[in-house]
N, CA, C, O and the ligand as a Tripos MOL2 file, in Angstrom:
@<TRIPOS>MOLECULE
protein
  309   307    78     0     0
PROTEIN
NO_CHARGES

@<TRIPOS>ATOM
      1 N         116.2170  107.2520  114.1080 N.3       1 MET1
      2 CA        116.1860  106.8950  115.2440 C.3       1 MET1
      3 C         117.0840  105.5120  115.3420 C.2       1 MET1
      4 O         117.9660  105.3560  116.1860 O.2       1 MET1
      5 N         116.7660  104.6540  114.4690 N.am      2 LEU2
      6 CA        117.4880  103.2600  114.3730 C.3       2 LEU2
      7 C         118.8590  103.5230  114.0290 C.2       2 LEU2
      8 O         119.7430  102.8980  114.6150 O.2       2 LEU2
      9 N         119.1310  104.3430  113.1800 N.am      3 THR3
     10 CA        120.1110  104.7900  112.3720 C.3       3 THR3
     11 C         121.0290  105.2870  113.6000 C.2       3 THR3
     12 O         122.1120  104.7240  113.7530 O.2       3 THR3
     13 N         120.6920  106.1910  114.3730 N.am      4 ARG4
     14 CA        121.4420  106.7480  115.4460 C.3       4 ARG4
     15 C         121.8900  105.7350  116.4260 C.2       4 ARG4
     16 O         123.0390  105.8400  116.8560 O.2       4 ARG4
     17 N         121.0430  104.6490  116.8850 N.am      5 ILE5
     18 CA        121.3320  103.6260  117.5540 C.3       5 ILE5
     19 C         122.5960  102.8080  117.0360 C.2       5 ILE5
     20 O         123.5850  102.4340  117.6670 O.2       5 ILE5
     21 N         122.2320  102.6320  115.5720 N.am      6 TRP6
     22 CA        123.1690  101.6890  114.9990 C.3       6 TRP6
     23 C         124.5500  102.2800  115.1660 C.2       6 TRP6
     24 O         125.5350  101.6240  115.5040 O.2       6 TRP6
     25 N         124.5390  103.8250  114.8500 N.am      7 ARG7
     26 CA        125.8840  104.3370  114.6590 C.3       7 ARG7
     27 C         126.5630  104.5740  116.0610 C.2       7 ARG7
     28 O         127.7770  104.7680  116.1240 O.2       7 ARG7
     29 N         125.6380  104.5530  117.3650 N.am      8 SER8
     30 CA        126.0050  104.4240  118.6440 C.3       8 SER8
     31 C         126.9260  103.3330  119.0280 C.2       8 SER8
     32 O         127.8910  103.4100  119.7890 O.2       8 SER8
     33 N         126.3900  102.0990  118.2570 N.am      9 GLN9
     34 CA        127.0290  100.7380  118.4630 C.3       9 GLN9
     35 C         128.0950  100.7340  117.4280 C.2       9 GLN9
     36 O         128.7030   99.6720  117.2920 O.2       9 GLN9
     37 N         128.4100  101.6910  116.7110 N.am     10 ARG10
     38 CA        129.5670  101.4430  115.7640 C.3      10 ARG10
     39 C         129.0780  100.5020  114.8470 C.2      10 ARG10
     40 O         129.9850  100.1010  114.1180 O.2      10 ARG10
     41 N         127.8780   99.9490  114.5830 N.am     11 GLY11
     42 CA        127.6080   99.0180  113.6290 C.3      11 GLY11
     43 C         127.9050   97.6050  114.1900 C.2      11 GLY11
     44 O         127.8310   96.5810  113.5100 O.2      11 GLY11
     45 N         128.2960   97.6600  115.6860 N.am     12 ILE12
     46 CA        128.5420   96.1980  116.0130 C.3      12 ILE12
     47 C         127.3710   95.7900  116.7460 C.2      12 ILE12
     48 O         126.6780   96.5610  117.4100 O.2      12 ILE12
     49 N         127.1290   94.2880  116.5750 N.am     13 CYS13
     50 CA        125.8740   93.4720  117.0670 C.3      13 CYS13
     51 C         126.4550   93.2020  118.5910 C.2      13 CYS13
     52 O         127.5770   92.7180  118.7420 O.2      13 CYS13
     53 N         125.6630   93.5300  119.6370 N.am     14 PRO14
     54 CA        125.8210   93.5160  120.9680 C.3      14 PRO14
     55 C         125.9780   91.8720  121.1930 C.2      14 PRO14
     56 O         126.7710   91.4480  122.0340 O.2      14 PRO14
     57 N         125.2610   91.0840  120.4760 N.am     15 MET15
     58 CA        124.9930   89.6970  120.7480 C.3      15 MET15
     59 C         126.1260   88.7730  120.1380 C.2      15 MET15
     60 O         126.5090   87.8170  120.8120 O.2      15 MET15
     61 N         126.6170   88.9890  119.0280 N.am     16 CYS16
     62 CA        127.7990   88.3880  118.5630 C.3      16 CYS16
     63 C         129.0800   89.1890  118.3230 C.2      16 CYS16
     64 O         130.0940   88.6760  117.8500 O.2      16 CYS16
     65 N         128.9780   90.4760  118.6770 N.am     17 LYS17
     66 CA        129.8930   91.2510  118.4330 C.3      17 LYS17
     67 C         130.5950   91.5760  116.8530 C.2      17 LYS17
     68 O         131.6120   92.1880  116.5280 O.2      17 LYS17
     69 N         129.6420   90.9280  116.1420 N.am     18 GLY18
     70 CA        130.2030   90.9530  114.6790 C.3      18 GLY18
     71 C         129.1830   92.3070  114.0620 C.2      18 GLY18
     72 O         128.1530   92.7350  114.5830 O.2      18 GLY18
     73 N         129.8360   92.7760  112.8330 N.am     19 LYS19
     74 CA        129.5670   93.9490  112.3400 C.3      19 LYS19
     75 C         128.0670   93.7030  111.9050 C.2      19 LYS19
     76 O         127.6900   92.5770  111.5820 O.2      19 LYS19
     77 N         127.2060   94.8280  111.9100 N.am     20 THR20
     78 CA        126.1740   94.9270  111.2990 C.3      20 THR20
     79 C         126.1470   96.1350  110.2350 C.2      20 THR20
     80 O         126.4260   97.2870  110.5680 O.2      20 THR20
     81 N         125.8530   95.8380  109.1660 N.am     21 THR21
     82 CA        126.0210   96.9130  108.0860 C.3      21 THR21
     83 C         124.5040   97.2400  107.3160 C.2      21 THR21
     84 O         123.5880   96.4660  107.5950 O.2      21 THR21
     85 N         124.2680   98.1880  106.5080 N.am     22 LYS22
     86 CA        122.9570   98.4540  106.1190 C.3      22 LYS22
     87 C         123.1580   97.4460  104.9780 C.2      22 LYS22
     88 O         122.3790   97.7610  104.0780 O.2      22 LYS22
     89 N         123.8310   96.4360  104.6630 N.am     23 VAL23
     90 CA        123.4140   95.4890  103.5120 C.3      23 VAL23
     91 C         123.0720   94.2100  104.2910 C.2      23 VAL23
     92 O         122.1170   93.5670  103.8550 O.2      23 VAL23
     93 N         123.7470   93.7160  105.4460 N.am     24 ILE24
     94 CA        123.1400   92.8150  106.4550 C.3      24 ILE24
     95 C         122.1950   93.4970  107.0220 C.2      24 ILE24
     96 O         122.4830   94.5810  107.5310 O.2      24 ILE24
     97 N         120.7690   92.9760  107.0610 N.am     25 LYS25
     98 CA        119.6870   93.5830  107.8670 C.3      25 LYS25
     99 C         120.1250   93.3940  109.3700 C.2      25 LYS25
    100 O         120.8770   92.5010  109.7630 O.2      25 LYS25
    101 N         119.5180   94.4090  110.1810 N.am     26 TRP26
    102 CA        119.5090   94.2860  111.5410 C.3      26 TRP26
    103 C         118.1780   94.9110  111.9430 C.2      26 TRP26
    104 O         117.5720   95.7300  111.2520 O.2      26 TRP26
    105 N         117.7430   94.3970  113.2440 N.am     27 ASN27
    106 CA        116.4630   94.5460  113.7850 C.3      27 ASN27
    107 C         116.5890   95.3570  115.1610 C.2      27 ASN27
    108 O         117.6390   95.2380  115.7920 O.2      27 ASN27
    109 N         115.6900   96.0750  115.5930 N.am     28 PRO28
    110 CA        115.6600   96.7680  116.8110 C.3      28 PRO28
    111 C         115.5530   95.7030  117.9060 C.2      28 PRO28
    112 O         115.0530   94.6280  117.5720 O.2      28 PRO28
    113 N         115.9260   95.8520  119.0670 N.am     29 HIS29
    114 CA        115.3850   95.0940  120.0430 C.3      29 HIS29
    115 C         115.4250   95.7780  121.3520 C.2      29 HIS29
    116 O         116.3200   96.5550  121.6850 O.2      29 HIS29
    117 N         114.4450   95.4610  122.0490 N.am     30 TYR30
    118 CA        114.2710   96.2030  123.4340 C.3      30 TYR30
    119 C         115.0140   95.6160  124.4240 C.2      30 TYR30
    120 O         114.9670   94.4050  124.6420 O.2      30 TYR30
    121 N         115.8080   96.5080  125.1410 N.am     31 ILE31
    122 CA        116.6280   95.9340  126.2850 C.3      31 ILE31
    123 C         115.6180   95.6210  127.5280 C.2      31 ILE31
    124 O         115.7460   94.6290  128.2460 O.2      31 ILE31
    125 N         114.6650   96.5390  127.6740 N.am     32 LYS32
    126 CA        113.6110   96.0320  128.6120 C.3      32 LYS32
    127 C         112.4230   95.8170  127.6670 C.2      32 LYS32
    128 O         112.2230   96.6740  126.8060 O.2      32 LYS32
    129 N         111.6050   94.7350  127.7500 N.am     33 PRO33
    130 CA        110.7300   94.1520  126.8860 C.3      33 PRO33
    131 C         109.4850   95.2550  126.9540 C.2      33 PRO33
    132 O         109.1830   95.9830  127.9000 O.2      33 PRO33
    133 N         108.9190   95.1530  125.7660 N.am     34 LYS34
    134 CA        107.7620   96.2610  125.9810 C.3      34 LYS34
    135 C         106.6230   95.7500  126.7710 C.2      34 LYS34
    136 O         105.8660   96.5220  127.3600 O.2      34 LYS34
    137 N         106.4680   94.3210  126.8000 N.am     35 HIS35
    138 CA        105.3710   93.9760  127.8670 C.3      35 HIS35
    139 C         105.7200   94.3680  129.4010 C.2      35 HIS35
    140 O         104.8330   94.3870  130.2540 O.2      35 HIS35
    141 N         106.9640   94.6550  129.6720 N.am     36 LEU36
    142 CA        107.4440   95.0590  131.0750 C.3      36 LEU36
    143 C         107.4140   96.5230  131.0610 C.2      36 LEU36
    144 O         107.9470   97.0330  132.0470 O.2      36 LEU36
    145 N         106.9130   97.3550  130.1670 N.am     37 GLY37
    146 CA        107.0050   98.6030  130.2290 C.3      37 GLY37
    147 C         108.2100   99.3970  129.4280 C.2      37 GLY37
    148 O         108.3140  100.6210  129.5140 O.2      37 GLY37
    149 N         109.0000   98.6910  128.7390 N.am     38 GLY38
    150 CA        110.1090   99.2350  128.2040 C.3      38 GLY38
    151 C         109.4440   99.9630  126.9640 C.2      38 GLY38
    152 O         108.4620   99.6710  126.2810 O.2      38 GLY38
    153 N         110.4670  101.1640  126.9180 N.am     39 GLN39
    154 CA        109.8740  102.1370  125.7910 C.3      39 GLN39
    155 C         110.7560  102.1550  124.6340 C.2      39 GLN39
    156 O         111.8880  101.6750  124.6940 O.2      39 GLN39
    157 N         110.2810  102.6930  123.5810 N.am     40 TYR40
    158 CA        110.9190  103.1860  122.3820 C.3      40 TYR40
    159 C         111.7770  104.2670  122.4490 C.2      40 TYR40
    160 O         111.5930  105.3530  121.9010 O.2      40 TYR40
    161 N         112.7540  103.9320  123.1590 N.am     41 THR41
    162 CA        113.7900  105.2630  123.3280 C.3      41 THR41
    163 C         115.1610  104.7270  123.0300 C.2      41 THR41
    164 O         115.4940  103.5420  123.0100 O.2      41 THR41
    165 N         115.9590  105.8650  122.7860 N.am     42 PHE42
    166 CA        117.3590  105.6400  122.6400 C.3      42 PHE42
    167 C         117.8630  104.5700  123.4430 C.2      42 PHE42
    168 O         118.3100  103.5360  122.9470 O.2      42 PHE42
    169 N         117.7950  104.8110  124.7890 N.am     43 SER43
    170 CA        118.6610  103.9330  126.1720 C.3      43 SER43
    171 C         118.0610  102.6670  126.0760 C.2      43 SER43
    172 O         118.6990  101.7280  126.5520 O.2      43 SER43
    173 N         116.6710  102.3790  125.4190 N.am     44 ASN44
    174 CA        116.2310  101.2840  125.7250 C.3      44 ASN44
    175 C         116.4120  100.3520  124.5220 C.2      44 ASN44
    176 O         116.0180   99.1880  124.5940 O.2      44 ASN44
    177 N         116.9690  100.8080  123.4730 N.am     45 LEU45
    178 CA        117.0010  100.0050  122.0810 C.3      45 LEU45
    179 C         118.4480   99.6320  121.8190 C.2      45 LEU45
    180 O         119.4270  100.3330  122.0730 O.2      45 LEU45
    181 N         118.4380   98.2990  121.2180 N.am     46 VAL46
    182 CA        119.7830   98.0570  120.5830 C.3      46 VAL46
    183 C         119.4830   97.4140  119.2580 C.2      46 VAL46
    184 O         118.4400   96.7660  119.1700 O.2      46 VAL46
    185 N         120.2970   97.5210  118.1930 N.am     47 VAL47
    186 CA        120.0360   96.7870  117.0480 C.3      47 VAL47
    187 C         120.9790   95.5480  116.9870 C.2      47 VAL47
    188 O         122.1850   95.6540  117.2070 O.2      47 VAL47
    189 N         120.4660   94.5500  116.7260 N.am     48 LEU48
    190 CA        120.9880   93.2790  116.4260 C.3      48 LEU48
    191 C         120.8420   92.5420  114.9620 C.2      48 LEU48
    192 O         119.9540   92.8540  114.1690 O.2      48 LEU48
    193 N         121.6070   91.7520  114.7600 N.am     49 HIS49
    194 CA        120.9900   90.7470  113.5730 C.3      49 HIS49
    195 C         119.8400   90.0720  113.8350 C.2      49 HIS49
    196 O         119.4860   89.6690  114.9430 O.2      49 HIS49
    197 N         119.1980   89.9380  112.6970 N.am     50 PRO50
    198 CA        117.7100   89.4820  112.8830 C.3      50 PRO50
    199 C         118.0730   87.7630  113.4150 C.2      50 PRO50
    200 O         117.2070   87.1990  114.0830 O.2      50 PRO50
    201 N         119.0190   87.2160  113.1700 N.am     51 ASP51
    202 CA        119.1460   85.8220  113.7680 C.3      51 ASP51
    203 C         119.7880   86.0000  115.2410 C.2      51 ASP51
    204 O         119.5690   85.1520  116.1070 O.2      51 ASP51
    205 N         120.4200   86.8960  115.4390 N.am     52 CYS52
    206 CA        120.9330   87.0630  116.9640 C.3      52 CYS52
    207 C         120.0140   87.4570  117.7140 C.2      52 CYS52
    208 O         120.1050   87.1970  118.9130 O.2      52 CYS52
    209 N         118.8750   88.1950  117.2110 N.am     53 ARG53
    210 CA        117.6590   88.6160  118.0830 C.3      53 ARG53
    211 C         116.7240   87.6270  118.3250 C.2      53 ARG53
    212 O         116.0040   87.6510  119.3230 O.2      53 ARG53
    213 N         116.6730   86.6030  117.3380 N.am     54 ARG54
    214 CA        115.9670   85.4990  117.5640 C.3      54 ARG54
    215 C         116.5930   84.6820  118.8960 C.2      54 ARG54
    216 O         115.9480   84.2850  119.8670 O.2      54 ARG54
    217 N         117.9940   84.5510  118.6640 N.am     55 GLN55
    218 CA        118.5220   83.7030  119.8870 C.3      55 GLN55
    219 C         118.4000   84.2440  121.2310 C.2      55 GLN55
    220 O         118.3480   83.5920  122.2740 O.2      55 GLN55
    221 N         118.3530   85.7670  121.0640 N.am     56 VAL56
    222 CA        118.2350   86.4630  122.5890 C.3      56 VAL56
    223 C         116.6580   86.1220  122.9160 C.2      56 VAL56
    224 O         116.3770   85.7920  124.0680 O.2      56 VAL56
    225 N         115.7660   86.1870  122.0530 N.am     57 TYR57
    226 CA        114.4120   85.8370  122.5100 C.3      57 TYR57
    227 C         114.3550   84.3860  122.9030 C.2      57 TYR57
    228 O         113.7870   84.0080  123.9270 O.2      57 TYR57
    229 N         114.9180   83.6450  122.1180 N.am     58 SER58
    230 CA        114.6090   82.0180  122.6030 C.3      58 SER58
    231 C         115.5800   81.3820  123.5880 C.2      58 SER58
    232 O         115.3700   80.2810  124.0960 O.2      58 SER58
    233 N         116.7880   82.2250  123.8640 N.am     59 LEU59
    234 CA        117.4880   81.8740  125.0280 C.3      59 LEU59
    235 C         117.3620   82.8400  126.2900 C.2      59 LEU59
    236 O         117.8990   82.6360  127.3780 O.2      59 LEU59
    237 N         116.5570   83.9260  125.9530 N.am     60 ASN60
    238 CA        116.3210   84.8580  126.9090 C.3      60 ASN60
    239 C         117.5420   85.5330  127.5800 C.2      60 ASN60
    240 O         117.7300   85.7450  128.7790 O.2      60 ASN60
    241 N         118.2280   85.7840  126.6470 N.am     61 ILE61
    242 CA        119.5940   86.3730  127.1250 C.3      61 ILE61
    243 C         119.2390   87.9940  127.2760 C.2      61 ILE61
    244 O         118.3960   88.6620  126.6780 O.2      61 ILE61
    245 N         120.2250   88.3820  128.3260 N.am     62 ASN62
    246 CA        119.8990   89.6660  128.7210 C.3      62 ASN62
    247 C         121.0940   90.7480  127.9400 C.2      62 ASN62
    248 O         122.3010   90.7370  128.1820 O.2      62 ASN62
    249 N         120.5710   91.4150  127.2170 N.am     63 ILE63
    250 CA        121.4660   92.3580  126.3300 C.3      63 ILE63
    251 C         121.7240   93.6010  127.0890 C.2      63 ILE63
    252 O         120.8680   94.2140  127.7270 O.2      63 ILE63
    253 N         123.1490   93.9720  126.9520 N.am     64 THR64
    254 CA        123.2440   95.3950  127.4370 C.3      64 THR64
    255 C         123.7380   96.1140  126.4690 C.2      64 THR64
    256 O         124.3470   95.6590  125.5010 O.2      64 THR64
    257 N         123.4500   97.5060  126.7290 N.am     65 LYS65
    258 CA        124.0150   98.3860  125.7090 C.3      65 LYS65
    259 C         125.4050   98.6000  125.5360 C.2      65 LYS65
    260 O         126.0790   98.8870  126.5250 O.2      65 LYS65
    261 N         125.9240   98.5010  124.4280 N.am     66 LEU66
    262 CA        127.0610   98.6260  124.2750 C.3      66 LEU66
    263 C         127.8220  100.1940  124.5130 C.2      66 LEU66
    264 O         127.1290  101.1480  124.1580 O.2      66 LEU66
    265 N         128.8650  100.4350  124.9500 N.am     67 CYS67
    266 CA        129.0630  101.8810  125.2310 C.3      67 CYS67
    267 C         130.7930  102.1450  124.8860 C.2      67 CYS67
    268 O         131.6650  101.4490  125.4080 O.2      67 CYS67
    269 N         131.0290  103.0550  124.1040 N.am     68 TYR68
    270 CA        132.4290  103.2250  123.3230 C.3      68 TYR68
    271 C         132.8760  104.3050  124.2520 C.2      68 TYR68
    272 O         132.2500  105.2800  124.6670 O.2      68 TYR68
    273 N         134.2860  103.8550  124.5220 N.am     69 LYS69
    274 CA        135.2350  104.9270  125.2220 C.3      69 LYS69
    275 C         135.8480  105.5860  124.1570 C.2      69 LYS69
    276 O         135.7560  105.2380  122.9800 O.2      69 LYS69
    277 N         136.4900  106.5640  124.5880 N.am     70 SER70
    278 CA        137.4760  107.3740  123.2280 C.3      70 SER70
    279 C         138.6350  106.3540  122.9080 C.2      70 SER70
    280 O         139.0480  106.3880  121.7490 O.2      70 SER70
    281 N         139.1620  105.5370  123.6880 N.am     71 ASN71
    282 CA        140.1170  104.3720  123.2700 C.3      71 ASN71
    283 C         139.4910  103.2770  122.5900 C.2      71 ASN71
    284 O         140.1870  102.3200  122.2510 O.2      71 ASN71
    285 N         138.0000  103.3080  122.3000 N.am     72 ASP72
    286 CA        137.4150  102.3670  121.3020 C.3      72 ASP72
    287 C         137.3180  100.9300  121.9100 C.2      72 ASP72
    288 O         137.0070   99.9520  121.2310 O.2      72 ASP72
    289 N         137.6100  100.8790  123.2460 N.am     73 ARG73
    290 CA        137.4320   99.6450  124.0590 C.3      73 ARG73
    291 C         135.8230   99.6350  124.1700 C.2      73 ARG73
    292 O         135.1030  100.6040  124.4120 O.2      73 ARG73
    293 N         135.4260   98.2530  123.9250 N.am     74 ILE74
    294 CA        133.9680   97.9880  124.1900 C.3      74 ILE74
    295 C         133.9140   97.9140  125.6150 C.2      74 ILE74
    296 O         134.7800   97.3120  126.2490 O.2      74 ILE74
    297 N         132.9580   98.4860  126.1520 N.am     75 LYS75
    298 CA        132.5450   98.5230  127.6000 C.3      75 LYS75
    299 C         131.0870   98.3470  127.8180 C.2      75 LYS75
    300 O         130.3140   99.1100  127.2390 O.2      75 LYS75
    301 N         130.5570   97.2400  128.7420 N.am     76 GLU76
    302 CA        129.1180   97.0130  128.8420 C.3      76 GLU76
    303 C         128.7570   97.7270  130.0090 C.2      76 GLU76
    304 O         129.4530   97.7100  131.0240 O.2      76 GLU76
    305 N         127.5670   98.4310  129.8920 N.am     77 VAL77
    306 CA        127.0230   99.1780  131.0140 C.3      77 VAL77
    307 C         125.9500   98.4810  131.4700 C.2      77 VAL77
    308 O         125.3010   98.9020  132.4280 O.2      77 VAL77
    309 ZN        125.0050   89.3540  115.7110 Zn       78 ZN78
@<TRIPOS>BOND
     1     1     2 1
     2     2     3 1
     3     3     4 2
     4     3     5 am
     5     5     6 1
     6     6     7 1
     7     7     8 2
     8     7     9 am
     9     9    10 1
    10    10    11 1
    11    11    12 2
    12    11    13 am
    13    13    14 1
    14    14    15 1
    15    15    16 2
    16    15    17 am
    17    17    18 1
    18    18    19 1
    19    19    20 2
    20    19    21 am
    21    21    22 1
    22    22    23 1
    23    23    24 2
    24    23    25 am
    25    25    26 1
    26    26    27 1
    27    27    28 2
    28    27    29 am
    29    29    30 1
    30    30    31 1
    31    31    32 2
    32    31    33 am
    33    33    34 1
    34    34    35 1
    35    35    36 2
    36    35    37 am
    37    37    38 1
    38    38    39 1
    39    39    40 2
    40    39    41 am
    41    41    42 1
    42    42    43 1
    43    43    44 2
    44    43    45 am
    45    45    46 1
    46    46    47 1
    47    47    48 2
    48    47    49 am
    49    49    50 1
    50    50    51 1
    51    51    52 2
    52    51    53 am
    53    53    54 1
    54    54    55 1
    55    55    56 2
    56    55    57 am
    57    57    58 1
    58    58    59 1
    59    59    60 2
    60    59    61 am
    61    61    62 1
    62    62    63 1
    63    63    64 2
    64    63    65 am
    65    65    66 1
    66    66    67 1
    67    67    68 2
    68    67    69 am
    69    69    70 1
    70    70    71 1
    71    71    72 2
    72    71    73 am
    73    73    74 1
    74    74    75 1
    75    75    76 2
    76    75    77 am
    77    77    78 1
    78    78    79 1
    79    79    80 2
    80    79    81 am
    81    81    82 1
    82    82    83 1
    83    83    84 2
    84    83    85 am
    85    85    86 1
    86    86    87 1
    87    87    88 2
    88    87    89 am
    89    89    90 1
    90    90    91 1
    91    91    92 2
    92    91    93 am
    93    93    94 1
    94    94    95 1
    95    95    96 2
    96    95    97 am
    97    97    98 1
    98    98    99 1
    99    99   100 2
   100    99   101 am
   101   101   102 1
   102   102   103 1
   103   103   104 2
   104   103   105 am
   105   105   106 1
   106   106   107 1
   107   107   108 2
   108   107   109 am
   109   109   110 1
   110   110   111 1
   111   111   112 2
   112   111   113 am
   113   113   114 1
   114   114   115 1
   115   115   116 2
   116   115   117 am
   117   117   118 1
   118   118   119 1
   119   119   120 2
   120   119   121 am
   121   121   122 1
   122   122   123 1
   123   123   124 2
   124   123   125 am
   125   125   126 1
   126   126   127 1
   127   127   128 2
   128   127   129 am
   129   129   130 1
   130   130   131 1
   131   131   132 2
   132   131   133 am
   133   133   134 1
   134   134   135 1
   135   135   136 2
   136   135   137 am
   137   137   138 1
   138   138   139 1
   139   139   140 2
   140   139   141 am
   141   141   142 1
   142   142   143 1
   143   143   144 2
   144   143   145 am
   145   145   146 1
   146   146   147 1
   147   147   148 2
   148   147   149 am
   149   149   150 1
   150   150   151 1
   151   151   152 2
   152   151   153 am
   153   153   154 1
   154   154   155 1
   155   155   156 2
   156   155   157 am
   157   157   158 1
   158   158   159 1
   159   159   160 2
   160   159   161 am
   161   161   162 1
   162   162   163 1
   163   163   164 2
   164   163   165 am
   165   165   166 1
   166   166   167 1
   167   167   168 2
   168   167   169 am
   169   169   170 1
   170   170   171 1
   171   171   172 2
   172   171   173 am
   173   173   174 1
   174   174   175 1
   175   175   176 2
   176   175   177 am
   177   177   178 1
   178   178   179 1
   179   179   180 2
   180   179   181 am
   181   181   182 1
   182   182   183 1
   183   183   184 2
   184   183   185 am
   185   185   186 1
   186   186   187 1
   187   187   188 2
   188   187   189 am
   189   189   190 1
   190   190   191 1
   191   191   192 2
   192   191   193 am
   193   193   194 1
   194   194   195 1
   195   195   196 2
   196   195   197 am
   197   197   198 1
   198   198   199 1
   199   199   200 2
   200   199   201 am
   201   201   202 1
   202   202   203 1
   203   203   204 2
   204   203   205 am
   205   205   206 1
   206   206   207 1
   207   207   208 2
   208   207   209 am
   209   209   210 1
   210   210   211 1
   211   211   212 2
   212   211   213 am
   213   213   214 1
   214   214   215 1
   215   215   216 2
   216   215   217 am
   217   217   218 1
   218   218   219 1
   219   219   220 2
   220   219   221 am
   221   221   222 1
   222   222   223 1
   223   223   224 2
   224   223   225 am
   225   225   226 1
   226   226   227 1
   227   227   228 2
   228   227   229 am
   229   229   230 1
   230   230   231 1
   231   231   232 2
   232   231   233 am
   233   233   234 1
   234   234   235 1
   235   235   236 2
   236   235   237 am
   237   237   238 1
   238   238   239 1
   239   239   240 2
   240   239   241 am
   241   241   242 1
   242   242   243 1
   243   243   244 2
   244   243   245 am
   245   245   246 1
   246   246   247 1
   247   247   248 2
   248   247   249 am
   249   249   250 1
   250   250   251 1
   251   251   252 2
   252   251   253 am
   253   253   254 1
   254   254   255 1
   255   255   256 2
   256   255   257 am
   257   257   258 1
   258   258   259 1
   259   259   260 2
   260   259   261 am
   261   261   262 1
   262   262   263 1
   263   263   264 2
   264   263   265 am
   265   265   266 1
   266   266   267 1
   267   267   268 2
   268   267   269 am
   269   269   270 1
   270   270   271 1
   271   271   272 2
   272   271   273 am
   273   273   274 1
   274   274   275 1
   275   275   276 2
   276   275   277 am
   277   277   278 1
   278   278   279 1
   279   279   280 2
   280   279   281 am
   281   281   282 1
   282   282   283 1
   283   283   284 2
   284   283   285 am
   285   285   286 1
   286   286   287 1
   287   287   288 2
   288   287   289 am
   289   289   290 1
   290   290   291 1
   291   291   292 2
   292   291   293 am
   293   293   294 1
   294   294   295 1
   295   295   296 2
   296   295   297 am
   297   297   298 1
   298   298   299 1
   299   299   300 2
   300   299   301 am
   301   301   302 1
   302   302   303 1
   303   303   304 2
   304   303   305 am
   305   305   306 1
   306   306   307 1
   307   307   308 2
@<TRIPOS>SUBSTRUCTURE
     1 MET1         2 RESIDUE 1 A MET
     2 LEU2         6 RESIDUE 1 A LEU
     3 THR3        10 RESIDUE 1 A THR
     4 ARG4        14 RESIDUE 1 A ARG
     5 ILE5        18 RESIDUE 1 A ILE
     6 TRP6        22 RESIDUE 1 A TRP
     7 ARG7        26 RESIDUE 1 A ARG
     8 SER8        30 RESIDUE 1 A SER
     9 GLN9        34 RESIDUE 1 A GLN
    10 ARG10       38 RESIDUE 1 A ARG
    11 GLY11       42 RESIDUE 1 A GLY
    12 ILE12       46 RESIDUE 1 A ILE
    13 CYS13       50 RESIDUE 1 A CYS
    14 PRO14       54 RESIDUE 1 A PRO
    15 MET15       58 RESIDUE 1 A MET
    16 CYS16       62 RESIDUE 1 A CYS
    17 LYS17       66 RESIDUE 1 A LYS
    18 GLY18       70 RESIDUE 1 A GLY
    19 LYS19       74 RESIDUE 1 A LYS
    20 THR20       78 RESIDUE 1 A THR
    21 THR21       82 RESIDUE 1 A THR
    22 LYS22       86 RESIDUE 1 A LYS
    23 VAL23       90 RESIDUE 1 A VAL
    24 ILE24       94 RESIDUE 1 A ILE
    25 LYS25       98 RESIDUE 1 A LYS
    26 TRP26      102 RESIDUE 1 A TRP
    27 ASN27      106 RESIDUE 1 A ASN
    28 PRO28      110 RESIDUE 1 A PRO
    29 HIS29      114 RESIDUE 1 A HIS
    30 TYR30      118 RESIDUE 1 A TYR
    31 ILE31      122 RESIDUE 1 A ILE
    32 LYS32      126 RESIDUE 1 A LYS
    33 PRO33      130 RESIDUE 1 A PRO
    34 LYS34      134 RESIDUE 1 A LYS
    35 HIS35      138 RESIDUE 1 A HIS
    36 LEU36      142 RESIDUE 1 A LEU
    37 GLY37      146 RESIDUE 1 A GLY
    38 GLY38      150 RESIDUE 1 A GLY
    39 GLN39      154 RESIDUE 1 A GLN
    40 TYR40      158 RESIDUE 1 A TYR
    41 THR41      162 RESIDUE 1 A THR
    42 PHE42      166 RESIDUE 1 A PHE
    43 SER43      170 RESIDUE 1 A SER
    44 ASN44      174 RESIDUE 1 A ASN
    45 LEU45      178 RESIDUE 1 A LEU
    46 VAL46      182 RESIDUE 1 A VAL
    47 VAL47      186 RESIDUE 1 A VAL
    48 LEU48      190 RESIDUE 1 A LEU
    49 HIS49      194 RESIDUE 1 A HIS
    50 PRO50      198 RESIDUE 1 A PRO
    51 ASP51      202 RESIDUE 1 A ASP
    52 CYS52      206 RESIDUE 1 A CYS
    53 ARG53      210 RESIDUE 1 A ARG
    54 ARG54      214 RESIDUE 1 A ARG
    55 GLN55      218 RESIDUE 1 A GLN
    56 VAL56      222 RESIDUE 1 A VAL
    57 TYR57      226 RESIDUE 1 A TYR
    58 SER58      230 RESIDUE 1 A SER
    59 LEU59      234 RESIDUE 1 A LEU
    60 ASN60      238 RESIDUE 1 A ASN
    61 ILE61      242 RESIDUE 1 A ILE
    62 ASN62      246 RESIDUE 1 A ASN
    63 ILE63      250 RESIDUE 1 A ILE
    64 THR64      254 RESIDUE 1 A THR
    65 LYS65      258 RESIDUE 1 A LYS
    66 LEU66      262 RESIDUE 1 A LEU
    67 CYS67      266 RESIDUE 1 A CYS
    68 TYR68      270 RESIDUE 1 A TYR
    69 LYS69      274 RESIDUE 1 A LYS
    70 SER70      278 RESIDUE 1 A SER
    71 ASN71      282 RESIDUE 1 A ASN
    72 ASP72      286 RESIDUE 1 A ASP
    73 ARG73      290 RESIDUE 1 A ARG
    74 ILE74      294 RESIDUE 1 A ILE
    75 LYS75      298 RESIDUE 1 A LYS
    76 GLU76      302 RESIDUE 1 A GLU
    77 VAL77      306 RESIDUE 1 A VAL
    78 ZN78       309 GROUP 0 **** ****
């Protein structure tokens, strides 16, 4: 599941736009928080660096899922 999400992001962290790899650890993040009814589904999860994830939580940043077009441009949905 997480590997699939990670692949769909092409290994890019939506927070810092940096690469996440299997060497650099990454953490799942709920786009819609669990306590607001967010589910453990492909569309509701992104993977972030652990540090970025902490920033998202502490600064209350709204993370959107990255979507890649065929021309490789990063587009936020
Ligand atoms: Zn990051």
